[in-house]
C-alpha positions, -999 to 999 in steps of 0.1 A, spaced: -38 472 -662 -70 456 -650 -76 422 -666 -103 398 -658 -114 364 -671 -148 348 -664 -151 311 -659 -184 300 -674 -203 267 -680 -234 248 -669 -238 237 -633 -219 207 -618 -190 206 -643 -161 216 -620 -159 253 -626 -154 262 -589 -129 234 -585 -108 249 -612 -113 284 -598 -100 272 -565 -69 257 -581 -57 290 -596 -72 316 -572 -59 329 -539 -96 330 -529 -113 297 -522 -149 292 -530 -173 265 -518 -179 238 -544 -213 220 -543 -230 190 -559 -263 208 -560 -276 228 -590 -282 265 -585 -263 264 -552 -242 294 -562 -261 327 -563 -231 351 -568 -198 352 -586 -166 343 -568 -137 367 -574 -100 359 -570 -66 372 -579 -42 350 -597 -4 354 -601 7 351 -638 34 324 -639 66 338 -653 100 321 -647 118 352 -660 112 370 -627 131 343 -608 160 344 -633 162 382 -630 162 379 -592 191 354 -593 213 383 -604 198 410 -582 185 393 -550 158 418 -546 138 421 -514 105 413 -532 94 397 -564 59 407 -576 43 389 -605 16 403 -627 -19 394 -617 -51 384 -634 -86 387 -619 -105 354 -623 -143 354 -617 -161 321 -612 -196 328 -625 -227 309 -613 -235 278 -633 -258 285 -663 -289 265 -673 -315 266 -700 -336 297 -698 -310 320 -682 -318 348 -707 -353 347 -691 -340 348 -656 -339 310 -649 -315 301 -620 -295 333 -615 -295 339 -653 -299 376 -655 -272 383 -630 -249 357 -646 -253 373 -681 -248 408 -667 -215 397 -650 -203 382 -683 -206 415 -700 -179 429 -677 -153 402 -686 -123 407 -709 -122 370 -719 -141 338 -711 -129 305 -699 -156 280 -709 -154 248 -689 -170 216 -701 -174 184 -681 -155 154 -697 -155 130 -668 -179 105 -652 -187 106 -615 -219 91 -601 -215 112 -569 -217 144 -590 -250 141 -609 -253 161 -642 -282 184 -643 -293 169 -677 -287 133 -666 -257 125 -687 -222 138 -696 -222 155 -730 -197 184 -733 -209 194 -768 -245 197 -756 -234 216 -725 -214 241 -747 -244 246 -770 -267 253 -740 -244 281 -728 -238 294 -764 -275 296 -770 -282 316 -739 -254 341 -747 -266 343 -784 -302 351 -774 -289 379 -751 -267 392 -779 -296 391 -804 -317 412 -781 -288 438 -777 -283 440 -815 -320 443 -822 -323 472 -797 -294 490 -813 -308 485 -848 -340 501 -836 -321 531 -823 -301 535 -855 -331 532 -878 -344 564 -863 -312 581 -874 -314 565 -908 -349 581 -913 -333 615 -910 -305 608 -935 -276 596 -913 -254 576 -937 -232 562 -909 -263 550 -892 -273 532 -924 -239 514 -925 -244 505 -888 -278 489 -895 -263 469 -924 -235 456 -902 -257 448 -872 -281 430 -895 -252 406 -904 -248 399 -866 -286 395 -862 -288 369 -890 -257 352 -875 -273 348 -841 -305 336 -856 -284 309 -873 -272 299 -838 -237 313 -843 -215 335 -821 -204 371 -827 -167 363 -829 -173 342 -860 -196 367 -878 -184 376 -914 -176 412 -905 -144 431 -911 -123 443 -882 -132 479 -890 -169 472 -890 -167 456 -855 -167 492 -842 -205 491 -844 -208 465 -816 -182 480 -793 -207 500 -772 -231 470 -766 -205 446 -752 -217 414 -770 -212 383 -748 -202 361 -778 -178 386 -792 -154 380 -762 -124 357 -768 -128 323 -754 -106 294 -741 -122 260 -738 -113 238 -708 -121 201 -708 -123 191 -672 -112 154 -671 -104 127 -646 -68 121 -635 -62 92 -659 -72 113 -689 -50 144 -682 -23 135 -706 -41 122 -737 -77 131 -730 -106 107 -736 -136 101 -758 -154 131 -744 -125 154 -751 -120 141 -786 -157 146 -796 -156 181 -781 -124 191 -799 -138 179 -832 -169 200 -825 -150 233 -821 -122 228 -847 -137 255 -869 -137 281 -842 -99 285 -841 -101 285 -803 -76 269 -779 -88 238 -761 -70 228 -729 -73 195 -710 -72 199 -672 -79 175 -644 -96 198 -620 -95 174 -590 -58 166 -596 -50 203 -598 -69 209 -566 -47 184 -548 -16 201 -562 -29 235 -551 -33 224 -515 4 215 -512 23 245 -497 58 231 -502 72 236 -537 92 204 -536 60 185 -528 43 201 -557 71 192 -581 70 156 -568 33 154 -573 35 167 -608 63 142 -617 41 114 -604 13 126 -628 39 130 -656 32 167 -658 58 194 -663 37 221 -648 2 226 -634 -24 228 -661 -38 260 -647 -5 277 -655 -12 270 -692 -47 284 -687 -34 317 -674 -8 320 -701 -34 312 -727 -56 341 -714 -26 364 -719 -23 352 -754 -59 356 -766 -60 391 -751 -28 402 -768 -11 409 -736 26 408 -726 47 418 -696 75 443 -690 96 445 -658 109 471 -635 138 460 -613 157 472 -583 171 461 -549 138 466 -532 114 451 -558 113 432 -591 78 436 -606 60 424 -638 35 448 -654 8 438 -679 3 458 -711 -13 453 -745 10 443 -773 19 474 -793 18 499 -764 42 528 -765 66 536 -737 44 564 -723 13 542 -724 32 514 -706 44 540 -681 8 549 -674 1 513 -663 24 520 -634 10 554 -626 -8 581 -646 18 607 -635 45 587 -653 26 589 -686 17 625 -681 53 636 -673 71 610 -695 106 622 -708 123 590 -719 128 553 -710 160 533 -705 156 498 -719 174 465 -715 162 434 -733 155 405 -709 177 381 -729 206 406 -729 203 411 -692 204 374 -684 233 368 -708 254 396 -695 243 396 -658 240 432 -649 229 467 -660 265 478 -662 275 449 -683 246 457 -707 258 493 -709 294 482 -716 282 459 -744 260 485 -760 228 467 -750 214 496 -729 191 518 -749 175 552 -743 142 555 -761 116 582 -766 78 585 -768 75 564 -800 92 534 -786 71 502 -787 76 482 -756 86 446 -762 77 415 -742 102 411 -713 117 446 -717 133 458 -685 124 495 -682 135 525 -661 112 554 -668 124 590 -666 96 616 -660 90 650 -647 57 666 -635 
Protein backbone atom coordinates (compact mmCIF):
# COMPACT_ATOMS: atom_id res chain seq x y z
CA UNK A 1 0.00 0.00 0.00
CA UNK A 2 1.19 3.52 -0.69
CA UNK A 3 2.71 5.21 2.33
CA UNK A 4 4.41 8.57 2.48
CA UNK A 5 6.03 10.67 5.18
CA UNK A 6 6.82 14.35 4.79
CA UNK A 7 9.95 15.85 6.32
CA UNK A 8 9.10 19.34 7.56
CA UNK A 9 10.83 22.15 9.44
CA UNK A 10 12.16 25.66 9.05
CA UNK A 11 14.99 26.35 6.62
CA UNK A 12 18.63 25.46 7.31
CA UNK A 13 18.03 22.81 9.97
CA UNK A 14 19.31 19.74 8.10
CA UNK A 15 16.11 18.32 6.61
CA UNK A 16 17.64 17.60 3.23
CA UNK A 17 20.74 16.04 4.81
CA UNK A 18 18.52 13.59 6.69
CA UNK A 19 16.46 12.97 3.55
CA UNK A 20 19.63 12.05 1.67
CA UNK A 21 20.61 9.60 4.43
CA UNK A 22 17.48 7.51 4.07
CA UNK A 23 16.45 8.01 0.45
CA UNK A 24 17.71 6.38 -2.73
CA UNK A 25 17.24 9.79 -4.36
CA UNK A 26 19.79 12.46 -3.46
CA UNK A 27 18.83 16.11 -3.22
CA UNK A 28 21.03 19.19 -3.10
CA UNK A 29 21.49 20.68 0.35
CA UNK A 30 22.13 24.41 0.58
CA UNK A 31 23.14 26.99 3.19
CA UNK A 32 20.78 29.58 1.71
CA UNK A 33 17.22 30.19 2.85
CA UNK A 34 14.46 29.60 0.26
CA UNK A 35 16.93 27.77 -2.01
CA UNK A 36 14.47 24.89 -2.40
CA UNK A 37 11.39 25.60 -4.48
CA UNK A 38 10.02 22.10 -4.82
CA UNK A 39 9.69 18.92 -2.79
CA UNK A 40 12.21 16.10 -3.16
CA UNK A 41 10.71 12.61 -3.40
CA UNK A 42 12.52 9.37 -2.62
CA UNK A 43 11.83 5.70 -1.93
CA UNK A 44 13.17 4.18 1.26
CA UNK A 45 13.56 0.49 2.06
CA UNK A 46 12.01 -0.45 5.41
CA UNK A 47 14.73 -2.16 7.50
CA UNK A 48 13.57 -5.66 8.48
CA UNK A 49 16.09 -8.31 9.55
CA UNK A 50 13.40 -10.98 9.30
CA UNK A 51 13.76 -11.00 5.51
CA UNK A 52 17.42 -12.00 5.80
CA UNK A 53 16.61 -14.74 8.29
CA UNK A 54 13.90 -16.18 6.05
CA UNK A 55 16.28 -16.09 3.09
CA UNK A 56 18.90 -18.05 5.05
CA UNK A 57 16.55 -21.05 4.78
CA UNK A 58 15.31 -20.49 1.22
CA UNK A 59 18.19 -18.83 -0.68
CA UNK A 60 15.77 -17.00 -2.92
CA UNK A 61 16.88 -15.24 -6.10
CA UNK A 62 15.67 -11.88 -4.81
CA UNK A 63 14.75 -10.26 -1.48
CA UNK A 64 12.43 -7.28 -1.72
CA UNK A 65 11.79 -5.14 1.39
CA UNK A 66 8.75 -3.00 1.94
CA UNK A 67 9.18 0.63 0.93
CA UNK A 68 8.11 4.01 2.22
CA UNK A 69 7.94 7.20 0.16
CA UNK A 70 9.74 10.08 1.88
CA UNK A 71 9.13 13.64 0.75
CA UNK A 72 11.56 16.40 1.70
CA UNK A 73 9.38 19.50 1.72
CA UNK A 74 10.84 23.00 1.23
CA UNK A 75 11.83 24.79 4.43
CA UNK A 76 9.07 26.79 6.06
CA UNK A 77 9.22 30.34 7.39
CA UNK A 78 6.92 32.83 9.06
CA UNK A 79 4.07 33.87 6.80
CA UNK A 80 3.92 30.62 4.80
CA UNK A 81 0.12 30.60 5.14
CA UNK A 82 0.16 33.92 3.25
CA UNK A 83 2.48 32.61 0.55
CA UNK A 84 5.84 33.67 1.99
CA UNK A 85 8.77 31.68 0.54
CA UNK A 86 7.12 28.71 -1.14
CA UNK A 87 4.49 28.61 1.60
CA UNK A 88 1.30 27.80 -0.28
CA UNK A 89 2.94 24.97 -2.24
CA UNK A 90 4.52 23.68 0.95
CA UNK A 91 1.24 23.57 2.83
CA UNK A 92 -0.57 21.92 -0.08
CA UNK A 93 2.09 19.21 -0.22
CA UNK A 94 1.74 18.51 3.51
CA UNK A 95 -1.96 17.76 3.02
CA UNK A 96 -1.00 14.74 0.91
CA UNK A 97 1.20 13.18 3.62
CA UNK A 98 0.24 10.22 5.82
CA UNK A 99 2.63 11.28 8.59
CA UNK A 100 5.05 14.10 9.34
CA UNK A 101 8.71 13.95 10.36
CA UNK A 102 9.34 17.31 12.01
CA UNK A 103 13.07 18.08 12.12
CA UNK A 104 14.44 20.69 14.52
CA UNK A 105 18.00 21.97 14.64
CA UNK A 106 19.91 21.12 17.81
CA UNK A 107 23.47 21.92 16.78
CA UNK A 108 25.70 24.98 16.40
CA UNK A 109 27.48 25.65 13.10
CA UNK A 110 28.72 29.11 12.16
CA UNK A 111 29.01 28.03 8.50
CA UNK A 112 25.27 27.27 8.42
CA UNK A 113 23.53 30.44 9.59
CA UNK A 114 20.07 30.14 11.10
CA UNK A 115 17.42 32.24 9.40
CA UNK A 116 16.41 33.75 12.77
CA UNK A 117 19.97 34.35 13.92
CA UNK A 118 20.15 31.77 16.71
CA UNK A 119 19.55 28.08 17.38
CA UNK A 120 16.28 27.53 19.25
CA UNK A 121 14.44 24.26 18.43
CA UNK A 122 11.38 25.14 20.51
CA UNK A 123 10.92 28.44 18.67
CA UNK A 124 11.44 26.73 15.31
CA UNK A 125 8.78 24.13 16.11
CA UNK A 126 6.35 26.83 17.19
CA UNK A 127 6.90 28.72 13.90
CA UNK A 128 5.97 25.63 11.89
CA UNK A 129 3.07 24.72 14.19
CA UNK A 130 1.59 28.22 13.93
CA UNK A 131 1.67 28.19 10.14
CA UNK A 132 -0.07 24.80 10.05
CA UNK A 133 -2.62 25.83 12.69
CA UNK A 134 -3.53 28.99 10.75
CA UNK A 135 -4.09 26.92 7.62
CA UNK A 136 -6.21 24.42 9.57
CA UNK A 137 -8.23 27.20 11.19
CA UNK A 138 -9.12 28.49 7.73
CA UNK A 139 -10.16 25.00 6.58
CA UNK A 140 -12.35 24.49 9.66
CA UNK A 141 -14.02 27.90 9.38
CA UNK A 142 -14.88 27.24 5.76
CA UNK A 143 -16.49 23.91 6.62
CA UNK A 144 -18.43 25.48 9.50
CA UNK A 145 -19.86 28.00 7.03
CA UNK A 146 -20.94 25.18 4.71
CA UNK A 147 -22.56 23.19 7.51
CA UNK A 148 -24.37 26.19 8.96
CA UNK A 149 -26.35 26.43 5.74
CA UNK A 150 -27.55 22.87 6.35
CA UNK A 151 -28.30 23.61 10.01
CA UNK A 152 -30.64 26.38 8.88
CA UNK A 153 -32.76 23.81 7.04
CA UNK A 154 -32.91 21.45 10.04
CA UNK A 155 -30.05 19.01 9.40
CA UNK A 156 -29.29 17.55 12.86
CA UNK A 157 -26.06 15.88 11.76
CA UNK A 158 -24.84 19.20 10.42
CA UNK A 159 -25.55 20.76 13.84
CA UNK A 160 -23.38 18.10 15.48
CA UNK A 161 -20.67 18.76 12.90
CA UNK A 162 -20.68 22.50 13.68
CA UNK A 163 -20.37 21.74 17.40
CA UNK A 164 -17.37 19.46 16.84
CA UNK A 165 -15.67 21.81 14.39
CA UNK A 166 -16.13 24.68 16.83
CA UNK A 167 -14.06 22.72 19.35
CA UNK A 168 -11.30 22.51 16.75
CA UNK A 169 -11.68 26.20 15.92
CA UNK A 170 -11.25 27.20 19.56
CA UNK A 171 -8.30 24.81 19.88
CA UNK A 172 -6.50 26.42 16.95
CA UNK A 173 -7.19 29.90 18.29
CA UNK A 174 -5.48 28.74 21.49
CA UNK A 175 -2.38 27.86 19.40
CA UNK A 176 -2.92 24.09 19.70
CA UNK A 177 -2.87 21.35 17.06
CA UNK A 178 -5.76 19.17 15.90
CA UNK A 179 -4.24 15.90 17.15
CA UNK A 180 -4.55 17.17 20.76
CA UNK A 181 -8.10 18.53 20.43
CA UNK A 182 -10.54 17.21 23.12
CA UNK A 183 -12.64 15.33 20.57
CA UNK A 184 -13.75 11.69 20.67
CA UNK A 185 -12.45 9.27 18.07
CA UNK A 186 -15.93 8.96 16.56
CA UNK A 187 -16.32 12.72 16.22
CA UNK A 188 -13.05 13.02 14.29
CA UNK A 189 -15.04 11.88 11.25
CA UNK A 190 -16.12 15.51 10.81
CA UNK A 191 -12.56 16.53 9.83
CA UNK A 192 -11.70 13.56 7.62
CA UNK A 193 -12.68 15.30 4.39
CA UNK A 194 -10.66 18.48 5.01
CA UNK A 195 -7.29 16.79 5.73
CA UNK A 196 -6.15 18.98 8.58
CA UNK A 197 -2.38 19.39 8.63
CA UNK A 198 -2.04 19.27 12.41
CA UNK A 199 -4.18 16.13 12.68
CA UNK A 200 -1.45 14.06 11.06
CA UNK A 201 0.72 11.90 13.33
CA UNK A 202 4.17 13.37 13.90
CA UNK A 203 7.65 12.19 14.84
CA UNK A 204 10.11 14.79 16.06
CA UNK A 205 13.76 14.51 15.04
CA UNK A 206 16.42 16.46 16.90
CA UNK A 207 19.26 16.93 14.42
CA UNK A 208 22.44 17.05 16.52
CA UNK A 209 26.20 17.10 16.04
CA UNK A 210 28.18 13.86 16.22
CA UNK A 211 29.27 14.22 19.84
CA UNK A 212 25.63 14.56 20.96
CA UNK A 213 24.22 11.54 19.14
CA UNK A 214 24.20 9.20 22.16
CA UNK A 215 23.03 11.42 25.00
CA UNK A 216 21.75 14.57 23.33
CA UNK A 217 22.60 18.08 24.51
CA UNK A 218 21.03 21.14 26.12
CA UNK A 219 19.01 21.87 22.98
CA UNK A 220 17.50 18.38 22.86
CA UNK A 221 16.70 18.39 26.58
CA UNK A 222 14.81 21.66 26.36
CA UNK A 223 12.97 20.48 23.26
CA UNK A 224 11.98 17.13 24.79
CA UNK A 225 10.64 18.93 27.85
CA UNK A 226 8.58 21.22 25.61
CA UNK A 227 6.76 18.35 23.85
CA UNK A 228 6.36 15.89 26.73
CA UNK A 229 2.59 16.52 26.89
CA UNK A 230 2.15 15.58 23.20
CA UNK A 231 2.84 11.86 23.61
CA UNK A 232 4.97 12.02 20.46
CA UNK A 233 8.22 10.18 19.83
CA UNK A 234 11.40 12.27 19.80
CA UNK A 235 14.45 10.79 18.05
CA UNK A 236 17.99 12.11 18.26
CA UNK A 237 19.86 11.79 14.97
CA UNK A 238 23.18 13.23 13.84
CA UNK A 239 22.37 14.10 10.24
CA UNK A 240 25.96 14.76 9.16
CA UNK A 241 27.14 11.49 10.70
CA UNK A 242 24.31 9.57 9.06
CA UNK A 243 25.26 11.16 5.73
CA UNK A 244 28.79 9.81 6.09
CA UNK A 245 27.45 6.33 6.85
CA UNK A 246 25.05 6.44 3.90
CA UNK A 247 27.90 7.19 1.50
CA UNK A 248 29.67 3.92 2.38
CA UNK A 249 28.75 1.19 -0.09
CA UNK A 250 30.46 -1.71 1.72
CA UNK A 251 28.34 -3.17 4.55
CA UNK A 252 31.40 -4.03 6.63
CA UNK A 253 32.59 -0.43 6.38
CA UNK A 254 29.20 0.76 7.57
CA UNK A 255 29.29 -1.59 10.55
CA UNK A 256 32.79 -0.42 11.47
CA UNK A 257 31.70 3.22 11.20
CA UNK A 258 28.70 2.57 13.46
CA UNK A 259 30.86 0.79 16.01
CA UNK A 260 33.27 3.73 16.08
CA UNK A 261 30.30 5.98 16.87
CA UNK A 262 29.00 3.48 19.49
CA UNK A 263 25.79 2.99 17.49
CA UNK A 264 24.08 -0.38 16.97
CA UNK A 265 22.28 0.76 13.81
CA UNK A 266 21.80 3.92 11.75
CA UNK A 267 19.47 6.37 13.43
CA UNK A 268 17.44 6.66 10.26
CA UNK A 269 16.45 2.97 10.63
CA UNK A 270 14.71 3.89 13.87
CA UNK A 271 13.04 6.79 12.07
CA UNK A 272 11.50 4.54 9.43
CA UNK A 273 10.43 1.98 12.02
CA UNK A 274 8.84 4.75 14.06
CA UNK A 275 6.87 5.90 11.02
CA UNK A 276 5.50 2.36 10.72
CA UNK A 277 4.50 2.46 14.38
CA UNK A 278 2.63 5.77 14.40
CA UNK A 279 0.72 4.81 11.26
CA UNK A 280 -0.33 1.44 12.74
CA UNK A 281 1.42 -0.48 9.99
CA UNK A 282 2.93 -3.94 9.88
CA UNK A 283 4.40 -6.31 7.32
CA UNK A 284 3.55 -9.76 6.03
CA UNK A 285 5.72 -11.86 3.73
CA UNK A 286 5.36 -13.91 0.59
CA UNK A 287 8.18 -16.36 -0.01
CA UNK A 288 9.43 -18.62 -2.79
CA UNK A 289 12.57 -19.64 -4.67
CA UNK A 290 12.34 -16.60 -6.97
CA UNK A 291 11.41 -13.90 -4.47
CA UNK A 292 10.93 -13.12 -0.80
CA UNK A 293 8.91 -9.95 -0.41
CA UNK A 294 7.59 -7.81 2.44
CA UNK A 295 4.20 -6.14 2.06
CA UNK A 296 2.88 -3.23 4.10
CA UNK A 297 -0.62 -3.35 5.58
CA UNK A 298 -2.63 -1.61 8.29
CA UNK A 299 -2.85 -3.49 11.57
CA UNK A 300 -6.20 -5.29 11.73
CA UNK A 301 -6.54 -6.01 8.01
CA UNK A 302 -8.24 -9.25 7.00
CA UNK A 303 -6.65 -11.80 4.68
CA UNK A 304 -8.64 -10.59 1.62
CA UNK A 305 -7.69 -6.97 2.34
CA UNK A 306 -4.03 -7.93 2.67
CA UNK A 307 -4.29 -9.86 -0.59
CA UNK A 308 -5.57 -6.71 -2.27
CA UNK A 309 -2.33 -4.94 -1.37
CA UNK A 310 -0.54 -7.39 -3.68
CA UNK A 311 -3.14 -7.13 -6.45
CA UNK A 312 -6.83 -6.27 -6.58
CA UNK A 313 -7.56 -9.56 -8.39
CA UNK A 314 -6.35 -11.50 -5.35
CA UNK A 315 -8.83 -9.72 -3.10
CA UNK A 316 -11.66 -10.02 -5.61
CA UNK A 317 -11.12 -13.74 -6.16
CA UNK A 318 -9.96 -14.65 -2.65
CA UNK A 319 -10.67 -18.25 -1.59
CA UNK A 320 -8.39 -18.92 1.38
CA UNK A 321 -4.92 -18.20 2.71
CA UNK A 322 -2.25 -20.60 3.94
CA UNK A 323 -0.42 -19.14 6.93
CA UNK A 324 2.85 -19.78 8.72
CA UNK A 325 3.97 -17.65 11.64
CA UNK A 326 7.41 -16.14 11.17
CA UNK A 327 8.70 -17.48 14.49
CA UNK A 328 7.46 -20.99 13.68
CA UNK A 329 9.12 -20.95 10.26
CA UNK A 330 12.46 -19.79 11.70
CA UNK A 331 12.32 -22.33 14.54
CA UNK A 332 11.41 -25.26 12.28
CA UNK A 333 13.26 -24.24 9.11
CA UNK A 334 10.86 -25.11 6.29
CA UNK A 335 7.26 -25.17 5.15
CA UNK A 336 7.16 -28.98 5.36
CA UNK A 337 8.45 -28.91 8.92
CA UNK A 338 5.73 -26.41 9.84
CA UNK A 339 3.12 -28.73 8.31
CA UNK A 340 4.50 -31.74 10.18
CA UNK A 341 4.39 -29.80 13.46
CA UNK A 342 0.86 -28.53 12.92
CA UNK A 343 2.06 -24.96 12.47
CA UNK A 344 0.68 -24.53 8.95
CA UNK A 345 -2.82 -23.08 9.00
CA UNK A 346 -5.52 -22.64 6.36
CA UNK A 347 -7.65 -19.57 7.07
CA UNK A 348 -10.69 -17.94 5.50
CA UNK A 349 -11.97 -14.45 4.79
CA UNK A 350 -12.23 -13.40 8.44
CA UNK A 351 -8.62 -14.12 9.32
CA UNK A 352 -6.78 -11.08 10.72
CA UNK A 353 -3.24 -11.02 9.36
CA UNK A 354 -0.52 -10.81 11.99
CA UNK A 355 2.82 -9.01 11.84
CA UNK A 356 5.37 -11.27 10.15
CA UNK A 357 2.83 -13.79 8.86
CA UNK A 358 4.07 -15.75 5.85
CA UNK A 359 1.14 -16.07 3.46
CA UNK A 360 0.30 -18.08 0.40
CA UNK A 361 -2.95 -16.81 -1.09
CA UNK A 362 -5.35 -19.01 -3.00
CA UNK A 363 -7.74 -17.22 -5.36
CA UNK A 364 -9.83 -17.70 -8.44
CA UNK A 365 -11.24 -15.11 -10.87
